[in-house]
PDB file of N, CA, C, O and CB in Angstrom:
ATOM      1  N   UNK A   1      15.011  25.175 -19.075  1.00  0.00           N
ATOM      2  CA  UNK A   1      14.005  24.189 -18.762  1.00  0.00           C
ATOM      3  C   UNK A   1      14.488  23.278 -17.630  1.00  0.00           C
ATOM      4  O   UNK A   1      13.747  23.029 -16.679  1.00  0.00           O
ATOM      5  CB  UNK A   1      13.656  23.369 -20.008  1.00  0.00           C
ATOM      6  N   UNK A   2      15.735  22.776 -17.726  1.00  0.00           N
ATOM      7  CA  UNK A   2      16.250  21.888 -16.689  1.00  0.00           C
ATOM      8  C   UNK A   2      16.402  22.640 -15.378  1.00  0.00           C
ATOM      9  O   UNK A   2      16.147  22.086 -14.309  1.00  0.00           O
ATOM     10  CB  UNK A   2      17.593  21.279 -17.113  1.00  0.00           C
ATOM     11  N   UNK A   3      16.809  23.875 -15.451  1.00  0.00           N
ATOM     12  CA  UNK A   3      16.977  24.675 -14.249  1.00  0.00           C
ATOM     13  C   UNK A   3      15.639  24.836 -13.524  1.00  0.00           C
ATOM     14  O   UNK A   3      15.589  24.841 -12.294  1.00  0.00           O
ATOM     15  CB  UNK A   3      17.571  26.051 -14.598  1.00  0.00           C
ATOM     16  N   UNK A   4      14.570  24.965 -14.287  1.00  0.00           N
ATOM     17  CA  UNK A   4      13.251  25.142 -13.702  1.00  0.00           C
ATOM     18  C   UNK A   4      12.792  23.877 -12.966  1.00  0.00           C
ATOM     19  O   UNK A   4      12.044  23.968 -11.993  1.00  0.00           O
ATOM     20  CB  UNK A   4      12.243  25.516 -14.788  1.00  0.00           C
ATOM     21  N   UNK A   5      13.233  22.701 -13.423  1.00  0.00           N
ATOM     22  CA  UNK A   5      12.836  21.461 -12.783  1.00  0.00           C
ATOM     23  C   UNK A   5      13.481  21.278 -11.415  1.00  0.00           C
ATOM     24  O   UNK A   5      12.889  20.664 -10.528  1.00  0.00           O
ATOM     25  CB  UNK A   5      13.180  20.297 -13.667  1.00  0.00           C
ATOM     26  N   UNK A   6      14.688  21.804 -11.238  1.00  0.00           N
ATOM     27  CA  UNK A   6      15.426  21.586 -10.007  1.00  0.00           C
ATOM     28  C   UNK A   6      15.340  22.738  -9.018  1.00  0.00           C
ATOM     29  O   UNK A   6      15.906  22.642  -7.929  1.00  0.00           O
ATOM     30  CB  UNK A   6      16.843  21.326 -10.327  1.00  0.00           C
ATOM     31  N   UNK A   7      14.671  23.794  -9.347  1.00  0.00           N
ATOM     32  CA  UNK A   7      14.522  24.895  -8.406  1.00  0.00           C
ATOM     33  C   UNK A   7      13.231  24.703  -7.611  1.00  0.00           C
ATOM     34  O   UNK A   7      12.213  24.257  -8.140  1.00  0.00           O
ATOM     35  CB  UNK A   7      14.521  26.263  -9.144  1.00  0.00           C
ATOM     36  N   UNK A   8      13.303  25.046  -6.354  1.00  0.00           N
ATOM     37  CA  UNK A   8      12.138  24.933  -5.481  1.00  0.00           C
ATOM     38  C   UNK A   8      11.513  26.314  -5.343  1.00  0.00           C
ATOM     39  O   UNK A   8      12.158  27.263  -4.898  1.00  0.00           O
ATOM     40  CB  UNK A   8      12.526  24.347  -4.080  1.00  0.00           C
ATOM     41  N   UNK A   9      10.280  26.407  -5.722  1.00  0.00           N
ATOM     42  CA  UNK A   9       9.604  27.686  -5.593  1.00  0.00           C
ATOM     43  C   UNK A   9       8.645  27.621  -4.423  1.00  0.00           C
ATOM     44  O   UNK A   9       8.047  26.578  -4.159  1.00  0.00           O
ATOM     45  CB  UNK A   9       8.861  28.059  -6.894  1.00  0.00           C
ATOM     46  N   UNK A  10       8.499  28.727  -3.726  1.00  0.00           N
ATOM     47  CA  UNK A  10       7.566  28.790  -2.620  1.00  0.00           C
ATOM     48  C   UNK A  10       6.155  28.867  -3.183  1.00  0.00           C
ATOM     49  O   UNK A  10       5.902  29.536  -4.185  1.00  0.00           O
ATOM     50  CB  UNK A  10       7.869  29.999  -1.697  1.00  0.00           C
ATOM     51  N   UNK A  11       5.254  28.176  -2.525  1.00  0.00           N
ATOM     52  CA  UNK A  11       3.872  28.212  -2.956  1.00  0.00           C
ATOM     53  C   UNK A  11       3.208  29.471  -2.418  1.00  0.00           C
ATOM     54  O   UNK A  11       3.359  29.818  -1.247  1.00  0.00           O
ATOM     55  CB  UNK A  11       3.117  26.953  -2.491  1.00  0.00           C
ATOM     56  N   UNK A  12       2.485  30.137  -3.276  1.00  0.00           N
ATOM     57  CA  UNK A  12       1.819  31.382  -2.932  1.00  0.00           C
ATOM     58  C   UNK A  12       0.528  31.096  -2.170  1.00  0.00           C
ATOM     59  O   UNK A  12      -0.137  30.092  -2.427  1.00  0.00           O
ATOM     60  CB  UNK A  12       1.528  32.207  -4.197  1.00  0.00           C
ATOM     61  N   UNK A  13       0.175  31.967  -1.241  1.00  0.00           N
ATOM     62  CA  UNK A  13      -1.121  31.803  -0.574  1.00  0.00           C
ATOM     63  C   UNK A  13      -2.261  31.976  -1.584  1.00  0.00           C
ATOM     64  O   UNK A  13      -2.203  32.832  -2.467  1.00  0.00           O
ATOM     65  CB  UNK A  13      -1.271  32.822   0.589  1.00  0.00           C
ATOM     66  N   UNK A  14      -3.284  31.155  -1.435  1.00  0.00           N
ATOM     67  CA  UNK A  14      -4.448  31.231  -2.313  1.00  0.00           C
ATOM     68  C   UNK A  14      -5.623  31.712  -1.488  1.00  0.00           C
ATOM     69  O   UNK A  14      -6.050  31.047  -0.544  1.00  0.00           O
ATOM     70  CB  UNK A  14      -4.756  29.854  -2.984  1.00  0.00           C
ATOM     71  N   UNK A  15      -6.135  32.861  -1.849  1.00  0.00           N
ATOM     72  CA  UNK A  15      -7.230  33.508  -1.118  1.00  0.00           C
ATOM     73  C   UNK A  15      -6.918  33.611   0.374  1.00  0.00           C
ATOM     74  O   UNK A  15      -7.806  33.453   1.212  1.00  0.00           O
ATOM     75  CB  UNK A  15      -8.540  32.736  -1.326  1.00  0.00           C
ATOM     76  N   UNK A  16      -5.655  33.876   0.699  1.00  0.00           N
ATOM     77  CA  UNK A  16      -5.239  34.066   2.073  1.00  0.00           C
ATOM     78  C   UNK A  16      -4.926  32.785   2.820  1.00  0.00           C
ATOM     79  O   UNK A  16      -4.559  32.846   3.994  1.00  0.00           O
ATOM     80  CB  UNK A  16      -6.279  34.797   2.795  1.00  0.00           C
ATOM     81  N   UNK A  17      -5.056  31.622   2.183  1.00  0.00           N
ATOM     82  CA  UNK A  17      -4.791  30.347   2.843  1.00  0.00           C
ATOM     83  C   UNK A  17      -3.500  29.747   2.300  1.00  0.00           C
ATOM     84  O   UNK A  17      -3.226  29.800   1.101  1.00  0.00           O
ATOM     85  CB  UNK A  17      -5.972  29.368   2.646  1.00  0.00           C
ATOM     86  N   UNK A  18      -2.715  29.175   3.208  1.00  0.00           N
ATOM     87  CA  UNK A  18      -1.508  28.468   2.793  1.00  0.00           C
ATOM     88  C   UNK A  18      -1.905  27.049   2.404  1.00  0.00           C
ATOM     89  O   UNK A  18      -2.324  26.259   3.251  1.00  0.00           O
ATOM     90  CB  UNK A  18      -0.426  28.464   3.929  1.00  0.00           C
ATOM     91  N   UNK A  19      -1.772  26.736   1.137  1.00  0.00           N
ATOM     92  CA  UNK A  19      -2.123  25.418   0.632  1.00  0.00           C
ATOM     93  C   UNK A  19      -0.843  24.599   0.518  1.00  0.00           C
ATOM     94  O   UNK A  19       0.175  25.090   0.029  1.00  0.00           O
ATOM     95  CB  UNK A  19      -2.862  25.512  -0.742  1.00  0.00           C
ATOM     96  N   UNK A  20      -0.900  23.329   0.977  1.00  0.00           N
ATOM     97  CA  UNK A  20       0.260  22.449   0.858  1.00  0.00           C
ATOM     98  C   UNK A  20       0.562  22.163  -0.601  1.00  0.00           C
ATOM     99  O   UNK A  20      -0.269  22.366  -1.486  1.00  0.00           O
ATOM    100  CB  UNK A  20       0.028  21.139   1.617  1.00  0.00           C
ATOM    101  N   UNK A  21       1.784  21.682  -0.823  1.00  0.00           N
ATOM    102  CA  UNK A  21       2.165  21.333  -2.184  1.00  0.00           C
ATOM    103  C   UNK A  21       1.325  20.143  -2.665  1.00  0.00           C
ATOM    104  O   UNK A  21       0.823  19.381  -1.839  1.00  0.00           O
ATOM    105  CB  UNK A  21       3.682  21.005  -2.261  1.00  0.00           C
ATOM    106  N   UNK A  22       1.164  19.970  -3.957  1.00  0.00           N
ATOM    107  CA  UNK A  22       0.377  18.849  -4.473  1.00  0.00           C
ATOM    108  C   UNK A  22       1.010  17.503  -4.092  1.00  0.00           C
ATOM    109  O   UNK A  22       2.230  17.344  -4.143  1.00  0.00           O
ATOM    110  CB  UNK A  22       0.241  18.954  -6.002  1.00  0.00           C
ATOM    111  N   UNK A  23       0.178  16.557  -3.718  1.00  0.00           N
ATOM    112  CA  UNK A  23       0.665  15.226  -3.358  1.00  0.00           C
ATOM    113  C   UNK A  23      -0.356  14.198  -3.806  1.00  0.00           C
ATOM    114  O   UNK A  23      -1.509  14.526  -4.087  1.00  0.00           O
ATOM    115  CB  UNK A  23       0.929  15.113  -1.827  1.00  0.00           C
ATOM    116  N   UNK A  24       0.082  12.958  -3.870  1.00  0.00           N
ATOM    117  CA  UNK A  24      -0.790  11.901  -4.338  1.00  0.00           C
ATOM    118  C   UNK A  24      -1.705  11.458  -3.183  1.00  0.00           C
ATOM    119  O   UNK A  24      -1.273  11.385  -2.032  1.00  0.00           O
ATOM    120  CB  UNK A  24       0.042  10.703  -4.891  1.00  0.00           C
ATOM    121  N   UNK A  25      -2.955  11.169  -3.503  1.00  0.00           N
ATOM    122  CA  UNK A  25      -3.934  10.781  -2.495  1.00  0.00           C
ATOM    123  C   UNK A  25      -4.046   9.265  -2.430  1.00  0.00           C
ATOM    124  O   UNK A  25      -3.415   8.552  -3.210  1.00  0.00           O
ATOM    125  CB  UNK A  25      -5.306  11.410  -2.798  1.00  0.00           C
ATOM    126  N   UNK A  26      -4.854   8.779  -1.495  1.00  0.00           N
ATOM    127  CA  UNK A  26      -5.076   7.337  -1.358  1.00  0.00           C
ATOM    128  C   UNK A  26      -5.734   6.776  -2.615  1.00  0.00           C
ATOM    129  O   UNK A  26      -5.398   5.677  -3.055  1.00  0.00           O
ATOM    130  CB  UNK A  26      -5.947   7.037  -0.119  1.00  0.00           C
ATOM    131  N   UNK A  27      -6.663   7.521  -3.190  1.00  0.00           N
ATOM    132  CA  UNK A  27      -7.301   7.064  -4.426  1.00  0.00           C
ATOM    133  C   UNK A  27      -6.284   6.981  -5.561  1.00  0.00           C
ATOM    134  O   UNK A  27      -6.368   6.086  -6.402  1.00  0.00           O
ATOM    135  CB  UNK A  27      -8.455   8.003  -4.815  1.00  0.00           C
ATOM    136  N   UNK A  28      -5.345   7.888  -5.591  1.00  0.00           N
ATOM    137  CA  UNK A  28      -4.290   7.852  -6.598  1.00  0.00           C
ATOM    138  C   UNK A  28      -3.405   6.626  -6.436  1.00  0.00           C
ATOM    139  O   UNK A  28      -3.032   5.988  -7.420  1.00  0.00           O
ATOM    140  CB  UNK A  28      -3.448   9.113  -6.524  1.00  0.00           C
ATOM    141  N   UNK A  29      -3.066   6.294  -5.184  1.00  0.00           N
ATOM    142  CA  UNK A  29      -2.256   5.091  -4.946  1.00  0.00           C
ATOM    143  C   UNK A  29      -3.009   3.834  -5.371  1.00  0.00           C
ATOM    144  O   UNK A  29      -2.413   2.919  -5.940  1.00  0.00           O
ATOM    145  CB  UNK A  29      -1.862   4.991  -3.460  1.00  0.00           C
ATOM    146  N   UNK A  30      -4.319   3.781  -5.100  1.00  0.00           N
ATOM    147  CA  UNK A  30      -5.109   2.619  -5.524  1.00  0.00           C
ATOM    148  C   UNK A  30      -5.152   2.497  -7.044  1.00  0.00           C
ATOM    149  O   UNK A  30      -5.045   1.397  -7.586  1.00  0.00           O
ATOM    150  CB  UNK A  30      -6.532   2.713  -4.970  1.00  0.00           C
ATOM    151  N   UNK A  31      -5.309   3.619  -7.723  1.00  0.00           N
ATOM    152  CA  UNK A  31      -5.332   3.577  -9.182  1.00  0.00           C
ATOM    153  C   UNK A  31      -3.989   3.115  -9.744  1.00  0.00           C
ATOM    154  O   UNK A  31      -3.953   2.356 -10.712  1.00  0.00           O
ATOM    155  CB  UNK A  31      -5.691   4.953  -9.746  1.00  0.00           C
ATOM    156  N   UNK A  32      -2.903   3.557  -9.157  1.00  0.00           N
ATOM    157  CA  UNK A  32      -1.578   3.106  -9.592  1.00  0.00           C
ATOM    158  C   UNK A  32      -1.432   1.613  -9.342  1.00  0.00           C
ATOM    159  O   UNK A  32      -0.908   0.887 -10.187  1.00  0.00           O
ATOM    160  CB  UNK A  32      -0.460   3.887  -8.860  1.00  0.00           C
ATOM    161  N   UNK A  33      -1.898   1.149  -8.170  1.00  0.00           N
ATOM    162  CA  UNK A  33      -1.823  -0.272  -7.851  1.00  0.00           C
ATOM    163  C   UNK A  33      -2.593  -1.097  -8.868  1.00  0.00           C
ATOM    164  O   UNK A  33      -2.082  -2.106  -9.353  1.00  0.00           O
ATOM    165  CB  UNK A  33      -2.359  -0.535  -6.447  1.00  0.00           C
ATOM    166  N   UNK A  34      -3.805  -0.689  -9.198  1.00  0.00           N
ATOM    167  CA  UNK A  34      -4.601  -1.437 -10.164  1.00  0.00           C
ATOM    168  C   UNK A  34      -4.027  -1.323 -11.573  1.00  0.00           C
ATOM    169  O   UNK A  34      -4.026  -2.299 -12.323  1.00  0.00           O
ATOM    170  CB  UNK A  34      -6.041  -0.947 -10.149  1.00  0.00           C
ATOM    171  N   UNK A  35      -3.545  -0.155 -11.929  1.00  0.00           N
ATOM    172  CA  UNK A  35      -3.022   0.072 -13.276  1.00  0.00           C
ATOM    173  C   UNK A  35      -1.761  -0.743 -13.528  1.00  0.00           C
ATOM    174  O   UNK A  35      -1.550  -1.227 -14.640  1.00  0.00           O
ATOM    175  CB  UNK A  35      -2.734   1.555 -13.490  1.00  0.00           C
ATOM    176  N   UNK A  36      -0.919  -0.901 -12.505  1.00  0.00           N
ATOM    177  CA  UNK A  36       0.320  -1.655 -12.659  1.00  0.00           C
ATOM    178  C   UNK A  36       0.198  -3.098 -12.167  1.00  0.00           C
ATOM    179  O   UNK A  36       0.796  -4.001 -12.751  1.00  0.00           O
ATOM    180  CB  UNK A  36       1.435  -0.959 -11.917  1.00  0.00           C
ATOM    181  N   UNK A  37      -0.565  -3.321 -11.106  1.00  0.00           N
ATOM    182  CA  UNK A  37      -0.644  -4.634 -10.491  1.00  0.00           C
ATOM    183  C   UNK A  37      -1.468  -5.640 -11.265  1.00  0.00           C
ATOM    184  O   UNK A  37      -1.047  -6.785 -11.433  1.00  0.00           O
ATOM    185  CB  UNK A  37      -1.196  -4.505  -9.140  1.00  0.00           C
ATOM    186  N   UNK A  38      -2.633  -5.235 -11.739  1.00  0.00           N
ATOM    187  CA  UNK A  38      -3.509  -6.178 -12.442  1.00  0.00           C
ATOM    188  C   UNK A  38      -2.866  -6.691 -13.733  1.00  0.00           C
ATOM    189  O   UNK A  38      -2.871  -7.902 -13.954  1.00  0.00           O
ATOM    190  CB  UNK A  38      -4.854  -5.513 -12.760  1.00  0.00           C
ATOM    191  N   UNK A  39      -2.320  -5.843 -14.585  1.00  0.00           N
ATOM    192  CA  UNK A  39      -1.659  -6.384 -15.779  1.00  0.00           C
ATOM    193  C   UNK A  39      -0.465  -7.278 -15.440  1.00  0.00           C
ATOM    194  O   UNK A  39      -0.228  -8.267 -16.134  1.00  0.00           O
ATOM    195  CB  UNK A  39      -1.199  -5.247 -16.673  1.00  0.00           C
ATOM    196  N   UNK A  40       0.282  -6.957 -14.400  1.00  0.00           N
ATOM    197  CA  UNK A  40       1.423  -7.789 -14.017  1.00  0.00           C
ATOM    198  C   UNK A  40       0.955  -9.167 -13.546  1.00  0.00           C
ATOM    199  O   UNK A  40       1.580 -10.178 -13.864  1.00  0.00           O
ATOM    200  CB  UNK A  40       2.246  -7.100 -12.911  1.00  0.00           C
ATOM    201  N   UNK A  41      -0.145  -9.207 -12.787  1.00  0.00           N
ATOM    202  CA  UNK A  41      -0.676 -10.498 -12.347  1.00  0.00           C
ATOM    203  C   UNK A  41      -1.205 -11.298 -13.522  1.00  0.00           C
ATOM    204  O   UNK A  41      -1.050 -12.518 -13.560  1.00  0.00           O
ATOM    205  CB  UNK A  41      -1.781 -10.301 -11.312  1.00  0.00           C
ATOM    206  N   UNK A  42      -1.832 -10.623 -14.487  1.00  0.00           N
ATOM    207  CA  UNK A  42      -2.352 -11.335 -15.659  1.00  0.00           C
ATOM    208  C   UNK A  42      -1.215 -11.919 -16.496  1.00  0.00           C
ATOM    209  O   UNK A  42      -1.302 -13.063 -16.944  1.00  0.00           O
ATOM    210  CB  UNK A  42      -3.211 -10.392 -16.520  1.00  0.00           C
ATOM    211  N   UNK A  43      -0.157 -11.150 -16.709  1.00  0.00           N
ATOM    212  CA  UNK A  43       0.989 -11.647 -17.479  1.00  0.00           C
ATOM    213  C   UNK A  43       1.641 -12.816 -16.750  1.00  0.00           C
ATOM    214  O   UNK A  43       1.999 -13.812 -17.378  1.00  0.00           O
ATOM    215  CB  UNK A  43       2.023 -10.518 -17.718  1.00  0.00           C
ATOM    216  N   UNK A  44       1.797 -12.708 -15.442  1.00  0.00           N
ATOM    217  CA  UNK A  44       2.384 -13.801 -14.674  1.00  0.00           C
ATOM    218  C   UNK A  44       1.529 -15.053 -14.723  1.00  0.00           C
ATOM    219  O   UNK A  44       2.055 -16.160 -14.838  1.00  0.00           O
ATOM    220  CB  UNK A  44       2.588 -13.379 -13.238  1.00  0.00           C
ATOM    221  N   UNK A  45       0.216 -14.890 -14.638  1.00  0.00           N
ATOM    222  CA  UNK A  45      -0.677 -16.036 -14.727  1.00  0.00           C
ATOM    223  C   UNK A  45      -0.633 -16.695 -16.092  1.00  0.00           C
ATOM    224  O   UNK A  45      -0.658 -17.922 -16.193  1.00  0.00           O
ATOM    225  CB  UNK A  45      -2.087 -15.618 -14.411  1.00  0.00           C
ATOM    226  N   UNK A  46      -0.569 -15.896 -17.137  1.00  0.00           N
ATOM    227  CA  UNK A  46      -0.475 -16.461 -18.488  1.00  0.00           C
ATOM    228  C   UNK A  46       0.848 -17.188 -18.697  1.00  0.00           C
ATOM    229  O   UNK A  46       0.885 -18.231 -19.351  1.00  0.00           O
ATOM    230  CB  UNK A  46      -0.634 -15.357 -19.539  1.00  0.00           C
ATOM    231  N   UNK A  47       1.925 -16.652 -18.152  1.00  0.00           N
ATOM    232  CA  UNK A  47       3.221 -17.340 -18.261  1.00  0.00           C
ATOM    233  C   UNK A  47       3.186 -18.678 -17.532  1.00  0.00           C
ATOM    234  O   UNK A  47       3.701 -19.673 -18.044  1.00  0.00           O
ATOM    235  CB  UNK A  47       4.353 -16.458 -17.692  1.00  0.00           C
ATOM    236  N   UNK A  48       2.584 -18.715 -16.341  1.00  0.00           N
ATOM    237  CA  UNK A  48       2.457 -19.972 -15.608  1.00  0.00           C
ATOM    238  C   UNK A  48       1.613 -20.977 -16.388  1.00  0.00           C
ATOM    239  O   UNK A  48       1.934 -22.165 -16.421  1.00  0.00           O
ATOM    240  CB  UNK A  48       1.840 -19.724 -14.227  1.00  0.00           C
ATOM    241  N   UNK A  49       0.546 -20.508 -17.010  1.00  0.00           N
ATOM    242  CA  UNK A  49      -0.325 -21.380 -17.788  1.00  0.00           C
ATOM    243  C   UNK A  49       0.411 -21.970 -18.992  1.00  0.00           C
ATOM    244  O   UNK A  49       0.269 -23.158 -19.284  1.00  0.00           O
ATOM    245  CB  UNK A  49      -1.563 -20.612 -18.252  1.00  0.00           C
ATOM    246  N   UNK A  50       1.185 -21.158 -19.683  1.00  0.00           N
ATOM    247  CA  UNK A  50       1.949 -21.628 -20.845  1.00  0.00           C
ATOM    248  C   UNK A  50       2.995 -22.658 -20.417  1.00  0.00           C
ATOM    249  O   UNK A  50       3.162 -23.684 -21.077  1.00  0.00           O
ATOM    250  CB  UNK A  50       2.633 -20.439 -21.565  1.00  0.00           C
ATOM    251  N   UNK A  51       3.696 -22.390 -19.317  1.00  0.00           N
ATOM    252  CA  UNK A  51       4.697 -23.342 -18.837  1.00  0.00           C
ATOM    253  C   UNK A  51       4.028 -24.655 -18.445  1.00  0.00           C
ATOM    254  O   UNK A  51       4.574 -25.728 -18.703  1.00  0.00           O
ATOM    255  CB  UNK A  51       5.477 -22.757 -17.640  1.00  0.00           C
ATOM    256  N   UNK A  52       2.849 -24.581 -17.824  1.00  0.00           N
ATOM    257  CA  UNK A  52       2.149 -25.793 -17.435  1.00  0.00           C
ATOM    258  C   UNK A  52       1.721 -26.590 -18.665  1.00  0.00           C
ATOM    259  O   UNK A  52       1.817 -27.817 -18.666  1.00  0.00           O
ATOM    260  CB  UNK A  52       0.934 -25.453 -16.572  1.00  0.00           C
ATOM    261  N   UNK A  53       1.253 -25.916 -19.703  1.00  0.00           N
ATOM    262  CA  UNK A  53       0.851 -26.608 -20.933  1.00  0.00           C
ATOM    263  C   UNK A  53       2.059 -27.255 -21.630  1.00  0.00           C
ATOM    264  O   UNK A  53       1.962 -28.369 -22.145  1.00  0.00           O
ATOM    265  CB  UNK A  53       0.153 -25.622 -21.893  1.00  0.00           C
ATOM    266  N   UNK A  54       3.194 -26.546 -21.641  1.00  0.00           N
ATOM    267  CA  UNK A  54       4.367 -27.062 -22.349  1.00  0.00           C
ATOM    268  C   UNK A  54       5.078 -28.186 -21.599  1.00  0.00           C
ATOM    269  O   UNK A  54       5.505 -29.163 -22.214  1.00  0.00           O
ATOM    270  CB  UNK A  54       5.339 -25.941 -22.603  1.00  0.00           C
ATOM    271  N   UNK A  55       5.210 -28.060 -20.291  1.00  0.00           N
ATOM    272  CA  UNK A  55       5.990 -29.034 -19.538  1.00  0.00           C
ATOM    273  C   UNK A  55       5.136 -30.046 -18.785  1.00  0.00           C
ATOM    274  O   UNK A  55       5.617 -31.123 -18.433  1.00  0.00           O
ATOM    275  CB  UNK A  55       6.878 -28.322 -18.572  1.00  0.00           C
ATOM    276  N   UNK A  56       3.893 -29.714 -18.539  1.00  0.00           N
ATOM    277  CA  UNK A  56       3.036 -30.604 -17.762  1.00  0.00           C
ATOM    278  C   UNK A  56       3.233 -30.471 -16.262  1.00  0.00           C
ATOM    279  O   UNK A  56       2.603 -31.199 -15.495  1.00  0.00           O
ATOM    280  CB  UNK A  56       3.279 -32.019 -18.167  1.00  0.00           C
ATOM    281  N   UNK A  57       4.089 -29.564 -15.828  1.00  0.00           N
ATOM    282  CA  UNK A  57       4.331 -29.340 -14.398  1.00  0.00           C
ATOM    283  C   UNK A  57       3.679 -28.044 -13.980  1.00  0.00           C
ATOM    284  O   UNK A  57       3.783 -27.032 -14.674  1.00  0.00           O
ATOM    285  CB  UNK A  57       5.847 -29.311 -14.079  1.00  0.00           C
ATOM    286  N   UNK A  58       3.015 -28.075 -12.858  1.00  0.00           N
ATOM    287  CA  UNK A  58       2.354 -26.875 -12.350  1.00  0.00           C
ATOM    288  C   UNK A  58       3.381 -26.017 -11.606  1.00  0.00           C
ATOM    289  O   UNK A  58       4.000 -26.478 -10.647  1.00  0.00           O
ATOM    290  CB  UNK A  58       1.158 -27.248 -11.414  1.00  0.00           C
ATOM    291  N   UNK A  59       3.557 -24.793 -12.039  1.00  0.00           N
ATOM    292  CA  UNK A  59       4.518 -23.898 -11.406  1.00  0.00           C
ATOM    293  C   UNK A  59       3.835 -22.640 -10.884  1.00  0.00           C
ATOM    294  O   UNK A  59       4.509 -21.739 -10.384  1.00  0.00           O
ATOM    295  CB  UNK A  59       5.625 -23.526 -12.390  1.00  0.00           C
ATOM    296  N   UNK A  60       2.535 -22.562 -10.988  1.00  0.00           N
ATOM    297  CA  UNK A  60       1.807 -21.368 -10.589  1.00  0.00           C
ATOM    298  C   UNK A  60       1.511 -21.332  -9.103  1.00  0.00           C
ATOM    299  O   UNK A  60       1.751 -22.303  -8.385  1.00  0.00           O
ATOM    300  CB  UNK A  60       0.528 -21.271 -11.357  1.00  0.00           C
ATOM    301  N   UNK A  61       0.987 -20.205  -8.650  1.00  0.00           N
ATOM    302  CA  UNK A  61       0.636 -20.027  -7.248  1.00  0.00           C
ATOM    303  C   UNK A  61      -0.485 -20.986  -6.867  1.00  0.00           C
ATOM    304  O   UNK A  61      -0.544 -21.439  -5.724  1.00  0.00           O
ATOM    305  CB  UNK A  61       0.221 -18.571  -6.970  1.00  0.00           C
ATOM    306  N   UNK A  62      -1.384 -21.306  -7.814  1.00  0.00           N
ATOM    307  CA  UNK A  62      -2.501 -22.174  -7.509  1.00  0.00           C
ATOM    308  C   UNK A  62      -2.072 -23.612  -7.203  1.00  0.00           C
ATOM    309  O   UNK A  62      -2.884 -24.404  -6.726  1.00  0.00           O
ATOM    310  CB  UNK A  62      -3.470 -22.165  -8.655  1.00  0.00           C
ATOM    311  N   UNK A  63      -0.821 -23.957  -7.468  1.00  0.00           N
ATOM    312  CA  UNK A  63      -0.322 -25.288  -7.131  1.00  0.00           C
ATOM    313  C   UNK A  63      -0.162 -25.468  -5.626  1.00  0.00           C
ATOM    314  O   UNK A  63      -0.098 -26.597  -5.141  1.00  0.00           O
ATOM    315  CB  UNK A  63       1.006 -25.542  -7.825  1.00  0.00           C
ATOM    316  N   UNK A  64      -0.098 -24.376  -4.894  1.00  0.00           N
ATOM    317  CA  UNK A  64       0.070 -24.453  -3.457  1.00  0.00           C
ATOM    318  C   UNK A  64      -1.210 -24.879  -2.751  1.00  0.00           C
ATOM    319  O   UNK A  64      -1.165 -25.291  -1.591  1.00  0.00           O
ATOM    320  CB  UNK A  64       0.531 -23.125  -2.924  1.00  0.00           C
ATOM    321  N   UNK A  65      -2.332 -24.789  -3.418  1.00  0.00           N
ATOM    322  CA  UNK A  65      -3.617 -25.078  -2.770  1.00  0.00           C
ATOM    323  C   UNK A  65      -4.130 -26.439  -3.119  1.00  0.00           C
ATOM    324  O   UNK A  65      -5.199 -26.833  -2.655  1.00  0.00           O
ATOM    325  CB  UNK A  65      -4.641 -24.052  -3.145  1.00  0.00           C
TER     326      UNK A  65
END
């Protein structure tokens, strides 16, 4: 199983056409950004809100405005 992961196999022509290896598309990158970025921003915002409630000092990004 491990040997199969590290060996590079040549891709076979499909219906006479050379198809590139699978790669991530722009839509895939956007989905990864939203899937990882939005929850991280929400957690960071909640942490800033809790610190502001506990200490009374604004430490969030919105303090800059």
